[in-house]
N, C-alpha and C positions, 0 to 999 in steps of 0.2 A: 881568216878562211878565204880560199881562192873560189869566185865564182863567175861565171859569164863567159862569151866568147869575144875574143880580142886578137882578130887576124893581125899577123904581121909577116916578116919576110926572114928567111935564112938566106945570109948573103952568099957569095961565090967562095967565101972561106969556110963556110959551115958554121957561121955563128948566128945564133938566133936573138934579135933584139927583143928582150923581154918587154912586153906592153907596160906602158907608165901605169896603167890600173893595177897591175900584179907587181911591179917594181915598188909601188908604195907601200904595199903590204910586206913585201920582203923587207924593205929599208926599216919599217916599224918593227917587225918580229923577228927578224932572222939575219945571219949574217950572210957572207958573199961564197960560202961553200956549197954546193950541190951534188947531189948523186943522179944522174941521167941512164935511164936504163928503160928496158921493155920485156914484156913478158911473150910477144909474139912478133917483134920486129916491124910491126905496122904503126905502132903508136909509140913514142918516146913518152916517157913518164919523168917529171922533173921533180925531184924532192929536194926542198931545203935539207940540208944535211941533218940537221937536228931531228926531222921528221923520220928521215931513212934511218937514223939511229934508233928510235923508237921500234921500228920495225926488226932491225937487227936484234935488239934486246928480246923482244919477244920469240924471235926464230932461235936465239941461244937457249931459251929455256926448254925447247923441244928436243927429244932424241935424235942424236946423229943418224939412226936407223930409219927416221920417219921418212917414208918415200915422196910424200908431197914436199916436205921442207926440201929435200935433195932435188926434187924437179923445179921447185920455186928458184933455189940458189944456182942450179945450173943457167937457167935462163937470165936471170937478173945480172949474173955475172958475166955470161957471154955478150950481152949487149951493153953493159953497164961501164960507167967511168964517173969518177970524182972529178968534177970540174969547180973552177972559180969565176965568178961574175967578174968581167974585166970593169975598168972605170967608165966605160960608155953604156954599161948596163947589158952585156952580151954575154951568152954562154955558148960554147963550143960543142955543138951535137957530136958524139962519136961518128967518126967516120962510117963505121960498120952499120950502124943503125940509121944514121942519115942515109945511106944508099938503100939498103932494106925498104926503108918507109918512104922512100921518094921525097925527103924532106929537104926541097930546095925552092927557093922564090917564096910565092905566097903560101903560108901555113895559117891553121887554126890553132890558136893557143887557148884552150878552155880549162876555167877551174875546177878541181875536183876536190873540193873541200881542203885539204891539205898538201895536196902537191898538185902540179900542172900537166895537162897532157897537150902534145903537140902531134898533129897531124897534117898531112896533105889535105888543103883546103878543098879541093875538087872532089878528091875520094871521099871526105868527110861528108861533103854536101850529098854526093849521091847516097852514102849509106843511109843519112838520116831520111831521104826522100823514100828509099826502098823498104826500109825496116820501119814500117808504120807503127805507130803507138796504138795498141788494142784494147779493147773492153777487157781483156784477161790482165794485160799491163795495169789498167787502172784499178782492178779489184785486187792484184797483188799490193798495190801502194794503199788500198784502203784496209786491206787485212795487216799491213804493217802499221798503220794508223797514220799514215800520210796524206 
């Protein structure tokens, strides 16, 4: 499982240095192949390839006429690319996504259970500060048993 926020950098060539805390999990559980994509062009989703394949298997079982499946696939294919981690623990963020999401310099890399999220650090900080955790949010979690 990936958890926590471990800020790092995207270098001038667009390579994300995977934080050591997440690299340990990757080395123990996954290979060097990843699928990097997004649903909105604002947040990069970094899936170890075997986790991405689980999603694809579920999608393959749905009708090709399912409009939500088509909408999802349009977006993850538009933003997505399969990449391989290099020997120094770096992943190349696709140029299209990197430009749209402002992923250069300091970025937040957060764990999202089975995959990582990468976003502009300053923008992420603003979103956390502006989108307060409300009593309604607490109730929803309580209703879910969390």
